[in-house]
C-alpha positions as CSV (number, residue, x, y, z in Angstrom):
1,K,14.9,-6.9,14.0
2,S,18.5,-7.9,13.5
3,K,19.5,-4.2,13.1
4,L,17.4,-3.1,16.2
5,L,19.5,-2.3,19.2
6,I,17.7,-1.4,22.4
7,F,19.6,0.9,24.8
8,P,18.9,0.5,28.5
9,K,16.8,3.3,30.0
10,K,19.1,3.8,33.0
11,S,22.8,3.2,33.6
12,G,23.9,0.5,36.0
13,K,22.8,-3.0,36.7
14,K,19.3,-2.1,37.8
15,G,18.6,-0.1,34.6
16,V,19.2,-3.1,32.3
17,K,16.1,-5.1,31.5
18,K,15.5,-8.3,29.6
19,G,15.7,-7.7,25.8
20,D,18.2,-4.8,26.1
21,T,21.3,-5.1,23.9
22,P,24.5,-5.9,25.9
23,K,27.0,-3.1,26.6
24,S,29.7,-4.8,24.5
25,E,27.5,-4.4,21.3
26,L,26.6,-0.8,22.1
27,Q,30.1,0.6,22.1
28,N,30.4,1.9,18.5
29,V,26.8,2.3,17.5
30,A,25.7,5.4,15.7
31,Q,22.7,7.1,17.3
32,N,20.1,9.3,15.7
33,T,20.4,12.7,17.5
34,L,17.9,14.5,15.2
35,K,14.6,15.7,16.6
36,E,12.7,14.0,13.8
37,I,13.3,10.3,13.1
38,I,12.2,10.5,9.4
39,P,12.0,14.0,8.0
40,V,8.8,14.5,6.1
41,E,8.5,17.1,3.4
42,R,5.5,19.4,3.9
43,P,3.7,20.5,0.8
44,T,3.4,24.3,0.2
45,L,0.0,25.5,1.1
46,R,0.2,28.8,-0.7
47,V,-2.5,29.5,-3.3
48,K,-2.0,32.2,-5.8
49,A,-4.4,35.1,-5.8
50,R,-7.1,35.2,-8.4
51,A,-10.3,37.0,-9.2
52,I,-13.5,35.9,-7.4
53,T,-16.0,34.5,-9.9
54,S,-19.7,35.4,-10.0
55,D,-20.7,31.9,-8.9
56,E,-18.5,32.2,-5.8
57,K,-20.0,35.6,-5.0
58,E,-23.5,34.3,-5.2
59,A,-22.9,31.1,-3.2
60,S,-23.2,31.3,0.6
61,A,-20.9,29.1,2.6
62,F,-23.1,29.3,5.6
63,K,-26.2,28.2,3.7
64,T,-24.4,25.3,2.1
65,L,-23.0,24.1,5.5
66,K,-26.4,24.6,7.2
67,K,-28.1,22.6,4.4
68,E,-25.6,19.7,4.7
69,R,-26.0,19.6,8.5
70,T,-29.7,19.4,8.2
71,N,-29.4,16.7,5.6
72,M,-27.1,14.7,7.9
73,K,-29.5,15.2,10.9
74,Y,-32.5,13.8,9.1
75,D,-30.7,11.2,6.9
76,G,-31.7,8.3,9.2
77,A,-35.3,9.3,9.2
78,K,-35.4,9.7,5.5
79,R,-33.9,6.3,4.9
80,K,-36.3,4.7,7.4
81,K,-39.2,6.3,5.6
82,A,-38.0,5.2,2.2
83,A,-37.5,1.6,3.5
84,E,-41.1,1.6,4.9
85,A,-42.4,2.9,1.6
86,K,-40.5,0.3,-0.3
87,A,-41.8,-2.5,2.0
88,E,-45.4,-1.5,1.4
């Protein structure tokens, strides 16, 4: 916090609020004028082309997703049924 300098939002006496750094300390302060505060390197998302395997040709993405949605939907009922069977 010792390095933190808070600039007033507006100029003039009415723009200065409690906690803002005084004007005398803000005279020779370097400001960040970049659009990004900390530049983040983005990973490359390019995947090299390759041949489609026979397993990938046989698999259906729709069926896989549909099966998982169904499993999620009935998960609570399955757990409840298993707990009741375990209790008996």
